[in-house]
Each structure stands twice: as C-alpha cells, then as structure tokens.
N, C-alpha and C positions, 0 to 999 in steps of 0.2 A: 228698659233693660234692667235697671236697678231693682225694680219690683220682682222681676223673674228670678234674678240672681238670689235675692234675699229669701224669696219664697222657697226656692230650691234647698235652702239650708234647713227648712222644716223645724224651726225653733218653737218648742212648746210654749204657749202663752203669748206669742208675738203675732199680731195681725199686721198685715202689710197692705198698703194701698199706694198707688202712684198717682200723682197729679202734676200737671204742667202749668207753668206760668202763662203760656200762650196757647194752651190746649183748647180744642173745640170739643165739647161734650159729644161722645159717641163716635168721633172720627177714628178711623183705623190707625193702628200704630204704624210708624214708618216702615216701608218695605225692607230696608236694610236691618232695622231692629228685629222685625219679625223673623227674617231669614236667619239671623245669628241665634236668636232664641231657639228656633227649631233645630238649627244645626247642632247645638250642644245638648239637645234633648230635654230642655226645660218645658214647663207647661206652656201651652199655646197662649200667646198674648191676647189680651182683651182689647178694649177700645180706650181712647184717651178720656181723661177727666180733667177739669180745670182745678187749679189750686185756689179754691174759693173759701168763703167763710165756713161753709159746712165741712169741707175737708180739714181745715185748720182746727175746728172745734172737735172733730173726731180724733185727731192725733194727739198723742202724748209727747211725741218727738217728731220733728220734721227735719229731714236732711236734704240739702240741695247740692247740686254739682258745682255751682259757682257762687261766689260772693254776690255777684249782681242779682242772681235769682233770689238769694236770701234777702237782700235789701228790698227788692221789688215786692216780695211777698209781705215783708214786715210793714212796708208802706201801705200796701193795699188792704191788709187785714191786721189790724193792731194786735189782736190776740196771738199772732204768730211770734211776736217778740218774746224772747226768753225760752222758747222751745224750738227755735229754728237755728240750725248750724250747717256749715258746709260739711259734706261727708268726710273730706280729708282732714279738716280741722278737728272734727269730733273724734275721729279714729286715731289721729296723730300720724297718719300715713304720709302726709305731705303738707307743704305750706301753700301749694298752688291749687287753683281750680282744676276740676276735671272738665276737659273741653266738651262743650255741647256740640255733638256732631250734626245737628239738624241741618239737612240740605247737603251734607257732605257725601263723600264716596263710601263704598262699603268698607274700604280699608280704614277710613277715619272712624267709622262706627265700630270696627273690630278693635281698634286701639282704645277707644273709650270703653268698650265692653271689658277689656282686660284690666284697665285702670279701676273700673267699678268692681270687678271681681276681686281684685287685690284688697281694696278698701273694705268691701263688704265681708270678706273673710275675717278681717280683724274685728269688724263690728259684730259679726255673728259669734265669734269667740267671746267677746265681751258680754254680749247679751246672755249667752249660755251660763257664764259665770255668775251673772247678777240676777238671774230669774229665779 
C-alpha cells in the first residue's frame, strides 16, 4: 500500500519499490490491500518482492512500518544500517509503529492505509522540497 500511495504522489526524480520482510517473490498482494488500492484509484498493485540484499543495494532510503521490521532487515542485510528508518520516525508524524495489518480485516487494512497516507503526505512534501 505504501508503494502505491507514494507512487501516486508522482515526485520527479524519486523511484519507489516495495519489499517485504516475509514476502514471497511474485506472490500477489493481499486481497484487502489490492481492493483498497483500486478503490482509491491508484495504479494496480504488482506482486510482492522480498527485502533482500539486492533491494537494499538498490535503495538510497528504506522506510519500514515497524521498528521490528527495521531491526530484522538490518540484522539480515548489514548494508541496510544507516539508511533504514521507520516511516513515522523519519517523517516525525508519530513515535509509534504503523500496524502491519497482514492477515487482518479490511477495516484494519483501511486504518493502516490511512496512517500510511498521512505519513507519506509529509514524506512527499519533504522530498519535493529537497529534490
């Protein structure tokens, strides 16, 4: 969902990719995520990709929803340290994690979507000012 929200901002000079800590390469995005993305008219979601060494090397900045995700990535791919932050900490939107709705209800996905949208709006404004 975060990828779709940030891509919809269409920020010149910014490339966006999503990768999951426990993602299976090529697996479809969760049904609730895909439904919400379509509901708001964003680009059709692709398939999942793992947060592996290649993804880390590609990225200049890595933003996670939770501190646990951040720590797991930094432990599994040493190069992630120093360029990985939680989205809320990076944007200053909040001190807490954005809940990972995986396996939850559509309403839980909707709540996470709105939290992501708020934080990514702040991120997008910052990126535009600094690009």
